[in-house]
LOSENU-341348 format. One record per residue: residue in three letters; x, y, z of N, C-alpha, C, O, CB in turn. Coordinates in steps of 0.1 Angstrom, whole numbers, padded with zeros to 4 digits, always signed. Atoms other than C-alpha are relative to their C-alpha. Glycine has a CB too. Layout:
// LOSENU-341348
ALAXYZXYZXYZXYZXYZ;...
END
This chain:
// LOSENU-341348
MET+0013-0017-0001-0003+0004+0001+0018+0007+0000+0023+0009-0011-0016+0006+0024;LEU-0007-0012-0001+0025+0023+0008+0012+0004-0015+0015+0015-0018+0008-0002+0015;VAL-0005+0002+0015+0046+0016-0027-0008+0011-0011-0004+0020-0019-0002-0017-0005;ARG+0006-0008+0006+0018+0028-0042-0007+0011+0000-0012+0015-0011-0004-0003-0003;THR-0002-0011-0002+0010+0056-0024+0012+0008-0008+0010+0017-0016+0002+0000+0012;ALA-0009-0003+0003+0044+0061-0032+0001+0004-0015+0009+0012-0021+0007-0007+0004;VAL+0002+0002+0020+0036+0057-0072-0006+0015-0001-0001+0026-0003-0015-0016-0007;ALA+0008-0010-0002+0007+0078-0070+0003+0013+0006-0007+0019+0008-0009-0004+0005;VAL-0001-0012-0007+0020+0108-0054+0010+0004-0012+0008+0013-0020+0004+0000+0016;GLY-0014-0003+0014+0056+0106-0079-0006+0001-0018-0001+0004-0029+0014-0020+0000;GLY+0006+0001+0014+0033+0103-0107-0007+0016-0001-0007+0026-0008-0014-0015-0001;ALA+0012-0017+0004+0009+0133-0103+0010+0014+0003+0007+0026+0003-0017+0002+0016;ALA-0010-0013+0001+0042+0153-0099+0005+0003-0011+0004+0012-0020+0012+0000+0008;VAL-0008+0003+0017+0060+0143-0125-0015+0011-0011-0016+0023-0014+0001-0026-0006;LEU+0015-0008+0003+0023+0150-0142+0001+0015+0000+0001+0022-0010-0012-0004+0010;ALA+0010-0014-0007+0015+0184-0126+0017+0003-0008+0017+0001-0020-0007+0004+0025;ALA-0015-0007+0007+0056+0198-0136+0003-0003-0014+0013+0001-0019+0014-0004+0007;ALA-0001-0005+0015+0050+0191-0172-0011+0003-0007-0011+0009-0018+0005-0007-0009;ALA+0009-0010+0002+0021+0201-0175+0005+0014-0001+0006+0018-0012-0009+0000+0009;ILE-0007-0009-0007+0035+0230-0160+0011+0008-0011+0013+0020-0012+0008-0008+0012;GLY-0011-0005+0012+0062+0231-0189-0006+0000-0012-0003+0009-0020+0014-0009-0001;GLY+0005-0002+0009+0042+0225-0214-0005+0012-0004-0001+0020-0013-0007-0006+0001;GLY+0006-0012-0003+0021+0250-0206+0006+0013-0008+0003+0020-0017+0001+0002+0016;LEU-0014-0014-0001+0050+0277-0204+0007-0001-0018+0012+0008-0023+0019-0007+0017;TRP-0009+0003+0011+0065+0258-0240-0012+0005-0010-0008+0012-0019+0007-0016-0002;TRP+0008+0002+0013+0030+0258-0261+0002+0018+0001+0006+0026-0008-0019-0010+0000;ALA+0006-0017+0007+0018+0298-0249+0014+0007-0005+0013+0018-0010-0009+0013+0015;GLY-0012-0010+0003+0059+0310-0255+0000+0009+0010+0004+0020+0006-0002+0008-0012;ASP+0001-0014-0001+0054+0331-0227+0014-0001+0020+0012-0002+0032-0025+0006+0002;ASP-0009+0001-0013+0088+0330-0203+0002+0005+0006+0000+0017+0005+0007-0001+0002;PRO+0007-0012-0009+0089+0342-0173+0013+0012-0004+0022+0011-0013-0003-0006+0022;ALA-0008-0015+0007+0110+0379-0175+0013-0004+0010+0012-0011+0020-0009+0021+0002;VAL-0015+0005-0007+0146+0376-0164+0006+0011-0002+0003+0017-0013+0010-0014-0006;PRO-0008-0010-0002+0169+0402-0155+0010+0003-0012+0012-0004-0022+0007-0003+0013;ASP-0006+0001+0009+0190+0418-0174+0014+0008+0007+0014+0012+0019-0008+0005-0014;SER-0013-0003-0008+0230+0429-0170-0001+0014+0007+0007+0020+0014+0013+0000-0009;GLY+0002-0019-0009+0217+0465-0159-0004+0004+0006-0003+0015+0011-0004+0010-0004;ASP+0010+0000-0011+0196+0459-0137+0008-0005+0014+0015-0014+0017-0014-0010-0004;VAL-0010-0001-0015+0207+0466-0100-0005-0011+0006+0001-0020+0010+0000+0015+0012;HIS+0010+0010-0001+0178+0445-0093-0004-0011-0001-0016-0012-0004-0004+0000-0003;THR-0002+0008+0008+0186+0413-0100-0018-0009+0008-0028-0012+0002+0018-0007+0001;ALA+0017+0003-0013+0152+0400-0072-0009+0010+0009-0005+0020+0015+0004-0010+0015;ALA+0005-0007-0011+0130+0413-0053+0007-0006+0015+0012-0017+0018-0016-0002-0001;PRO-0009+0000-0011+0145+0418-0020-0013-0010+0008-0024-0012+0004+0007+0017+0007;ASP+0013+0006+0000+0125+0396-0001+0003+0002+0022+0014+0004+0026+0000-0022-0011;CYS+0011-0008-0010+0106+0405+0040+0015+0002+0013+0014+0009+0023-0018-0014+0007;GLY-0008-0005-0014+0140+0405+0063+0011+0013-0012+0024+0014-0011+0013-0020+0012;VAL-0009-0017+0003+0155+0439+0042-0003+0007+0008+0002+0018+0009-0003+0009-0012;LEU+0003-0008-0008+0137+0448+0072+0001-0011+0011-0004-0023+0010-0013+0008-0002;SER+0000+0008-0010+0149+0436+0105-0007-0006+0014-0014+0003+0018+0008+0002+0001;ASP+0014-0001-0009+0128+0423+0134+0004+0012+0007-0006+0020+0007-0003-0014+0011;GLU+0004-0010-0006+0144+0453+0155-0009+0011-0003-0018+0015+0004+0007+0004+0003;GLN+0002-0007+0001+0139+0477+0130-0024-0001-0003-0031+0009-0003+0014+0002-0007;VAL+0009+0004-0004+0101+0458+0128-0006+0001+0012-0018+0000+0015+0001-0008-0002;ALA+0007-0001-0018+0096+0462+0166-0001+0012+0000-0012+0016+0003+0010-0004+0016;ALA-0007-0016+0003+0109+0496+0160-0014+0008-0003-0017+0017+0005+0012+0000-0016;LEU+0007-0006+0003+0079+0507+0142-0010-0010+0000-0018-0010-0010+0005+0007-0010;LEU+0011+0009+0001+0056+0479+0152-0003-0009+0014-0008-0020+0012+0003-0010-0013;PRO+0000+0006-0003+0055+0468+0183-0005-0015+0008-0017-0016+0010+0004+0006+0000;ASP+0003+0007+0004+0056+0436+0190-0009-0014-0011-0017-0023-0010+0002+0004+0005;ALA+0010+0005+0014+0043+0424+0156+0005-0010-0003+0017-0012-0002-0001+0007-0013;VAL-0012+0012+0007+0049+0392+0140-0004-0001-0016-0014+0002-0022-0002-0020+0008;LEU+0003-0003+0020+0053+0388+0099-0011-0013-0002-0008-0025-0003+0020-0004-0013;GLU+0010+0012+0009+0017+0369+0088-0002-0001-0008-0013-0006-0009-0010-0002+0001;SER-0007+0005+0006+0030+0367+0057+0009+0004-0008+0013+0016-0006-0006-0006-0004;ALA-0009-0005+0007+0053+0368+0033-0003-0008-0016-0004-0021-0016+0015-0003+0006;GLU-0003+0008+0008+0051+0358-0002+0004+0005-0012+0003+0017-0013-0007-0007-0001;SER-0015-0006+0010+0074+0365-0032-0004-0009-0018-0009-0020-0019+0022-0010+0010;GLY+0002+0008+0016+0071+0353-0071-0004+0013-0011-0004+0025-0011-0015-0014+0000;PRO-0003-0008+0017+0068+0362-0109-0008+0013+0001-0019+0014+0008-0006-0011-0016;LEU+0009-0008+0002+0056+0394-0119-0002+0001-0009+0004-0008-0016+0001+0009+0002;GLN-0005-0002+0017+0050+0407-0155+0007+0014-0004+0004+0026-0006-0015-0001-0012;GLY-0009-0011+0003+0080+0422-0164+0012-0002+0011+0023+0004+0010-0009+0016+0002;GLY-0008+0002-0012+0097+0410-0132-0003-0010+0011-0007-0021+0009+0001+0012+0006;GLU+0005+0010-0007+0094+0398-0098-0003+0005+0014+0002+0016+0017+0008-0010+0000;ASN+0011-0011-0015+0076+0409-0063+0002-0011+0010+0003-0023+0009-0024+0004-0003;THR+0000+0009-0013+0078+0400-0027-0012+0008+0007-0018+0018+0002+0016+0000+0009;ALA+0018-0009-0008+0046+0412+0000+0002-0007+0014-0002-0018+0017-0022-0007-0009;CYS+0006-0002-0011+0049+0414+0033-0010+0008+0011-0014+0019+0011+0005+0000+0001;THR+0014-0009-0009+0025+0420+0062+0007-0006+0016+0009-0017+0020-0023-0007-0004;TRP-0005+0002-0017+0038+0423+0099-0014+0007+0002-0018+0014-0008+0018+0008+0009;THR+0009-0003-0015+0008+0432+0126+0003-0003+0015+0012-0011+0018-0011-0007-0001;SER-0002-0003-0013+0006+0437+0160-0010-0002+0007-0011+0002+0019+0004+0010+0003;VAL+0018+0003-0008-0033+0423+0166+0004-0006+0015+0000-0001+0026-0013-0016-0012;GLY+0002+0001-0016-0021+0404+0198+0008+0008+0009+0010+0005+0021+0002-0014+0005;SER-0008-0006-0008+0001+0428+0209-0009+0008+0014-0019+0015+0010+0008+0010-0010;GLU-0001-0007-0011-0006+0442+0248+0001+0015+0000-0009+0023+0000+0009-0004+0006;GLY+0000-0015+0000+0005+0473+0248+0001+0015-0007+0006+0026-0006+0006+0000+0005;GLU-0003-0014+0013-0002+0493+0217-0017-0001-0006-0024-0010-0001+0016-0004-0018;ASP+0011+0004+0008-0033+0494+0197+0000-0006-0014+0008+0000-0021-0007+0010-0001;PRO-0007-0001+0007-0034+0477+0169+0006+0000-0013+0001+0010-0018+0003-0002+0003;ALA-0006-0006+0009-0015+0476+0139+0004-0007-0014+0009-0018-0011+0009+0005+0007;THR-0006+0009+0009-0005+0464+0102+0009+0011-0010+0006+0023-0013-0012-0011-0008;LEU-0017-0001+0012+0030+0469+0078-0006-0005-0012-0016-0013-0009+0017-0014+0004;ARG+0000+0008+0012+0025+0457+0044+0011+0007-0010+0008+0017-0016-0015-0001-0007;VAL-0010-0004+0016+0057+0461+0019+0004-0006-0010+0012-0015-0009+0010+0004-0001;ASP-0003+0009+0017+0057+0451-0020+0011+0003-0002+0016+0013+0003-0009+0004-0015;LEU-0010-0008+0006+0086+0453-0037+0000-0005-0009-0006-0015-0010+0012+0001+0003;SER+0008+0003+0015+0084+0450-0070+0015+0005-0007+0017+0016-0012-0019+0012-0005;ALA-0003-0001+0009+0116+0442-0086-0002+0009-0020-0013+0013-0020-0001-0009+0005;ARG+0007-0001+0008+0111+0455-0124+0011-0004-0015+0015+0006-0021-0008+0014+0003;PHE-0011+0003+0016+0136+0441-0158-0003+0007-0005-0013+0014-0003+0002-0012-0011;THR+0006-0007+0010+0141+0454-0187-0004-0008-0013-0001-0020-0016+0008+0011-0002;ASP+0011+0007+0012+0122+0446-0218+0009+0005-0015+0012+0016-0020-0020+0008+0001;SER-0009-0005+0010+0143+0444-0245-0007-0007-0017-0002-0007-0028+0017-0006+0006;THR+0005+0005+0015+0116+0428-0272-0004+0009-0007-0007+0006-0019-0011-0010-0001;GLY+0009-0003+0008+0099+0460-0283+0015+0004-0010+0027+0000-0010-0014+0013+0006;GLU-0007-0010+0011+0115+0484-0311+0014+0003+0008+0026+0001+0005-0010+0018-0004;THR-0007-0009-0005+0128+0503-0285-0002-0007+0017-0012-0012+0021-0006+0016-0004;PRO+0000+0008-0009+0136+0490-0251+0003+0006+0011+0011+0015+0013+0007-0010-0002;VAL+0001-0009-0014+0126+0499-0214+0006-0010+0008+0003-0022+0009-0017+0005+0007;THR-0001+0001-0003+0146+0498-0194-0003-0005+0015-0015-0003+0016+0002+0004-0006;GLY+0004+0004-0010+0143+0482-0157-0002+0015+0013-0008+0017+0024+0011-0014+0003;ASP-0001-0016-0006+0148+0516-0142-0011+0010-0004-0016+0018+0003+0013+0006-0006;ASP+0018-0009+0003+0116+0531-0163-0006-0003+0003-0013+0005+0009-0008+0004-0009;ALA+0007+0001-0002+0099+0511-0159-0007-0006+0017-0016-0013+0020-0001-0004-0011;ALA+0000+0001-0017+0100+0509-0120-0006+0015+0001-0013+0019+0011+0018-0003+0010;ARG+0006-0015-0004+0093+0549-0124-0011+0001-0003-0019+0003+0006+0005+0013-0007;ALA+0014+0001+0003+0063+0546-0146-0005-0007+0010-0017-0003+0011-0003-0007-0013;GLY+0010+0014-0008+0049+0520-0122-0002+0012+0015-0013+0012+0021+0013-0022+0005;TYR-0001-0007-0012+0057+0546-0090-0009+0013-0005-0021+0015-0002+0016+0003+0007;GLU+0014-0009+0005+0041+0578-0109-0013-0007-0007-0021+0000-0014+0006+0010-0012;ALA+0014+0000+0001+0011+0559-0115-0004-0004+0008-0016-0005+0007-0006-0005-0009;MET-0003+0003-0005+0015+0547-0089-0012+0007+0015-0022+0003+0019+0013+0001-0005;VAL+0002-0012+0000+0009+0580-0070-0009+0014-0009-0007+0021-0019+0011+0001+0002;PRO+0008-0013+0004-0020+0602-0068+0001+0016+0001+0010+0020+0008-0009-0001+0004;ALA+0002-0009-0002-0028+0635-0070+0002+0011+0013+0007+0023+0014-0007-0003-0003;ARG-0006-0005-0014-0027+0639-0033+0007+0000+0003+0010+0010+0010-0001-0003+0008;GLY-0013-0001-0007+0005+0627-0024+0004+0012-0001+0003+0023-0008+0010-0009-0004;GLU-0013-0011-0004+0028+0646-0011+0013-0007-0003+0016-0019-0005+0001+0006+0018;ASP-0018+0010+0003+0066+0647-0016+0003-0005+0008-0006-0003+0016+0015+0006-0003;VAL-0008+0003-0014+0087+0631+0010+0011-0001-0002+0015-0009-0010-0003-0011+0007;PRO-0012+0002+0000+0123+0638+0015+0006-0011+0015+0007-0011+0027+0006+0017-0001;LEU-0009+0016-0007+0143+0601+0024+0017+0007+0004+0025+0013-0002+0001-0018-0016;ALA-0020-0004-0003+0178+0607+0040+0005-0006-0011+0016-0002-0015+0009-0008+0016;ALA-0010+0005+0011+0185+0583+0010-0001+0002-0013+0003-0006-0022+0001-0012-0001;ASP+0000-0017+0013+0178+0617-0017-0009-0019-0004-0003-0029-0008+0024+0012-0015;LEU+0002+0009+0016+0155+0588-0035-0019+0007+0003-0024+0013+0013+0004-0026+0001;PRO+0014-0011+0001+0117+0603-0043-0012-0009+0002-0017-0015-0007-0002+0008-0016;ALA+0012+0001-0005+0089+0594-0023-0007+0006+0003-0007+0017+0009-0001-0003+0005;SER+0016-0014-0002+0058+0609-0020-0016-0017+0012-0021-0028+0011-0012+0008-0035;VAL+0011+0007-0011+0031+0597+0011-0017+0007-0005-0020+0017-0010+0005+0006+0021;TRP+0009-0001+0001-0005+0594+0010-0011-0007+0009-0010-0018+0015-0001+0000-0010;ARG+0016-0001-0010-0045+0597+0029-0001-0020-0007+0001-0025-0018-0021+0019-0010;GLY+0003+0019+0004-0052+0556+0026-0022+0007+0002-0027+0017+0007+0012-0022+0022;GLN+0011-0003-0006-0089+0551+0025-0008-0003+0011-0018+0004+0015-0005+0000-0005;ALA+0008+0001-0015-0099+0535+0056+0009+0018+0013+0018+0026+0010+0006-0024+0009;PRO-0007-0012-0011-0090+0565+0090+0007-0015+0005+0004-0026+0006-0012+0013+0015;GLY-0001+0009-0002-0063+0555+0101+0015-0001-0005+0025-0001+0002-0011-0006-0003;THR-0011+0005+0004-0041+0548+0075+0013+0007-0012+0015+0019-0011-0005-0011-0003;ALA-0008-0009+0005-0014+0558+0052+0005-0011-0012+0006-0023-0008+0012+0007+0012;GLU-0004+0008+0006-0001+0543+0020+0018+0013-0006+0018+0025-0005-0015-0006-0012;LEU-0018-0006+0001+0043+0554+0009+0000-0005-0015-0008-0013-0019+0015-0009+0013;ALA-0005+0007+0014+0057+0547-0028+0008+0008+0001+0005+0019+0006-0007-0002-0015;LEU-0014-0001+0002+0094+0549-0033+0002-0007-0013-0007-0009-0022+0007-0007+0011;HIS-0009-0002+0018+0115+0542-0065+0015-0001+0003+0019+0010+0008-0004+0020-0010;THR-0007+0002+0003+0147+0532-0066+0010-0015-0007+0012-0027-0006+0001+0005+0007;ASP-0009+0010+0017+0171+0518-0098-0015-0004+0000-0025+0003+0002+0017-0017+0001;ASN+0010+0005+0007+0148+0492-0109-0011-0009+0006-0018-0019+0002+0006-0006-0009;LEU+0008+0007-0016+0129+0483-0074-0014+0018+0004-0013+0030+0007+0021-0002+0022;LEU+0015-0011-0002+0091+0504-0070+0002-0009+0019+0003-0020+0023-0023-0007-0016;VAL+0003+0007-0009+0089+0498-0036-0021+0010+0005-0023+0021+0001+0017+0001+0013;ARG+0007-0004+0001+0050+0503-0023+0002+0000+0020+0012-0006+0024-0009-0005-0010;VAL-0002+0001-0012+0045+0509+0020-0015+0001-0001-0021+0009-0008+0009+0010+0008;SER+0013-0008-0005+0009+0508+0037+0005-0004+0017+0014-0013+0019-0020-0006-0007;TYR+0001-0002-0008+0005+0514+0072-0014+0001+0003-0021+0007-0005+0008+0008+0001;ALA+0013+0006-0001-0029+0504+0088+0004+0005+0017+0014+0001+0021-0004-0018-0006;GLY-0001-0001-0015-0032+0518+0127-0017-0005+0006-0023-0015+0003+0005+0017+0004;ALA+0014+0005-0008-0067+0515+0149+0000+0013+0004-0011+0014+0010+0000-0013+0014;ALA+0001-0015-0010-0064+0553+0164-0001+0003-0019+0003-0002-0030+0018+0009+0016;PRO+0005-0005+0021-0082+0577+0128+0014+0012+0000+0013+0022-0007-0026+0014-0005;GLU-0006-0010+0006-0053+0599+0129+0008+0001-0010+0019-0004-0005+0004+0004+0007;PHE-0008+0003+0009-0034+0601+0096+0012-0001+0005+0018-0011+0006-0001+0006-0009;ASP-0004-0002-0001-0009+0620+0108+0013-0011+0008+0025-0011+0006-0006+0008+0000;ALA-0007+0010-0005+0003+0590+0131+0008-0011-0011+0019-0017-0009-0010-0007+0009;ALA+0002+0011+0008+0000+0566+0102+0013+0002-0007+0023-0005-0011-0015+0000-0008;ARG-0012-0001+0012+0021+0590+0082+0016-0003+0004+0025-0009+0001+0000+0016-0007;ASP-0012+0005-0001+0046+0592+0098+0011-0014+0006+0023-0014+0009+0003+0009+0003;ARG-0008+0010-0004+0052+0556+0109+0004-0006-0017+0014-0012-0018-0009-0011+0012;ALA-0004+0008+0010+0051+0546+0071+0011+0011-0007+0016+0008-0018-0013-0005-0008;VAL-0012-0009+0008+0076+0577+0062+0013-0009+0010+0023-0012+0005-0001+0022+0003;ASP-0008+0007-0011+0094+0560+0096+0008-0019-0010+0019-0025-0008-0016-0003+0018;ALA+0001+0017+0008+0091+0520+0070+0008+0004-0005+0019-0001-0003-0011-0008-0009;ALA-0013-0008+0015+0110+0542+0039+0008+0005+0003+0010+0013-0006-0002+0012-0009;GLU-0007-0007-0006+0134+0556+0057+0012-0010-0001+0022-0008-0008-0006+0005+0015;LEU-0008+0007-0002+0147+0524+0070-0001-0014-0009+0004-0024-0004-0001+0000+0011;LEU-0002+0004+0010+0142+0506+0036+0009+0007-0015+0013+0001-0025-0012-0001+0001;GLY-0005-0004+0005+0158+0535+0019+0020-0004+0003+0030-0004-0004-0007+0012+0001;GLU-0016+0002-0002+0192+0528+0037+0003-0013-0004+0015-0015-0006+0005+0003+0016;ALA-0004+0015+0000+0192+0491+0032-0004-0006-0018-0004-0017-0023-0012-0010+0014;LEU+0005+0008+0021+0180+0490-0011+0013+0010-0001+0019+0012-0012-0022+0007-0014;
END
């Protein structure tokens, strides 16, 4: 019985791999790969912010989710920390999305990863966005999120587009804005 189960599981894995590989071949759509001019050859992982840095931003926070994978024209990592179980402070959430955009040379005019990240940044920031000077001298903008006590921030460095979202229980935007900017400062230093 154990041998049959192992054969069935192994066969299923081989069939799944063949189906995925065949689907990619049939579609002719390979995942994007970085170019030699792309500074970031992959999206950084959630360790870009140390546990101590996250604790300073969000006391007693735990990493709730860490996802990474391919993105149209690049690679993405999304990290979410929450302090919902914290006793000392109001519950809050910090989410960081890191998108490495790779150079696309398939068209008549190549689009560099830096240009793609810059275009993504410009498309993401709403008209109400406020430019924020970061110590790392990176373009950054912050704006009020849709829910009370929420701040959204975007920054761009080389071929990397970063989005920071901070949501706290307190309805004041200023506190959320300060936490989002503090996170962006730490990310700017690390990147």
